[in-house]
C-alpha positions in Angstrom: -61.3 3.6 -135.2 -61.5 2.9 -131.2 -58.0 2.7 -129.7 -58.0 0.9 -126.6 -55.9 2.5 -123.7 -52.7 0.9 -122.7 -52.4 -0.3 -118.8 -49.0 1.1 -117.6 -46.6 -1.6 -115.6 -43.9 -1.2 -113.3 -40.9 -3.2 -113.2 -38.2 -3.4 -110.3 -34.8 -2.4 -111.8 -32.6 -2.1 -108.8 -31.9 -0.8 -105.3 -29.5 2.0 -104.6 -27.9 3.2 -101.4 -26.1 6.5 -101.4 -23.6 8.3 -99.2 -24.3 12.0 -98.7 -22.6 15.1 -97.1 -24.2 17.1 -94.4 -26.2 19.8 -95.9 -25.1 23.0 -96.8 -27.6 25.8 -96.1 -27.2 28.3 -98.8 -30.0 30.6 -97.3 -33.4 31.4 -96.5 -35.8 32.9 -99.2 -39.7 33.7 -99.2 -40.0 29.9 -100.6 -38.2 28.4 -97.8 -34.4 27.1 -96.9 -32.2 26.7 -100.0 -29.8 23.7 -99.4 -27.3 21.6 -101.5 -26.4 18.1 -100.3 -23.2 16.7 -101.9 -23.6 13.1 -103.3 -20.3 11.2 -102.1 -20.9 7.9 -104.0 -22.9 4.8 -103.6 -24.1 1.6 -105.4 -27.1 0.0 -107.0 -27.7 -3.7 -107.6 -30.8 -5.3 -109.0 -32.0 -7.7 -111.8 -31.8 -4.9 -114.6 -29.1 -2.7 -113.3 -25.8 -2.6 -111.3 -23.2 -0.5 -110.6 -21.8 2.5 -108.7 -23.0 6.0 -108.1 -20.0 8.2 -108.7 -19.1 11.0 -106.3 -19.6 14.5 -107.4 -23.4 14.7 -107.8 -25.7 17.0 -105.5 -29.4 17.0 -104.3 -30.7 20.8 -104.6 -33.4 21.1 -101.8 -36.1 23.6 -101.0 -37.4 23.2 -97.7 -40.6 24.9 -96.5 -41.1 26.0 -92.8 -43.2 22.7 -92.1 -40.6 20.4 -93.6 -42.4 20.0 -97.3 -39.3 19.6 -99.5 -38.7 19.8 -103.1 -35.8 18.0 -104.1 -33.7 17.7 -107.3 -30.9 15.1 -107.5 -28.5 15.0 -110.3 -26.0 12.4 -110.1 -23.8 9.9 -112.7 -23.9 6.1 -112.6 -21.1 3.8 -114.0 -23.0 0.7 -114.6 -21.2 -2.8 -114.9 -21.7 -2.8 -118.6 -18.8 0.1 -118.5 -21.0 2.8 -119.6 -22.1 5.6 -117.5 -25.5 7.5 -117.1 -26.6 10.5 -115.7 -29.5 10.7 -113.8 -32.0 13.7 -112.8 -34.5 12.7 -110.0 -37.1 15.3 -108.8 -39.1 14.6 -105.6 -41.4 15.8 -102.8 -40.4 14.6 -99.5 -40.6 15.6 -95.5 -37.2 16.8 -95.1 -35.3 17.3 -91.8 -34.3 21.1 -91.4 -30.8 22.1 -90.0 -30.7 24.3 -87.0 -27.7 26.3 -87.7 -25.9 27.5 -91.2 -22.9 25.4 -92.3 
């Protein structure tokens, strides 16, 4: 029996805007600078999902000297259907480093 591979597809769900606090620099390690960026709130809107991003989440970051960053955001969303959902979003990005500790 031969099983044909399935071609994955993408579907646009929503676009979000999130307000964040200034980064809190935790300290420098051999792996890079550790920071936490608190999520203050926000919203998302699209054909499949609508609602608000609740305050209380954060983005934990590890920023290497060249600016490459590993990000791990965790936050809660309240959908317009009155159901809440939590989200964990790992990412890699170029991150602007802070010049002083907060």
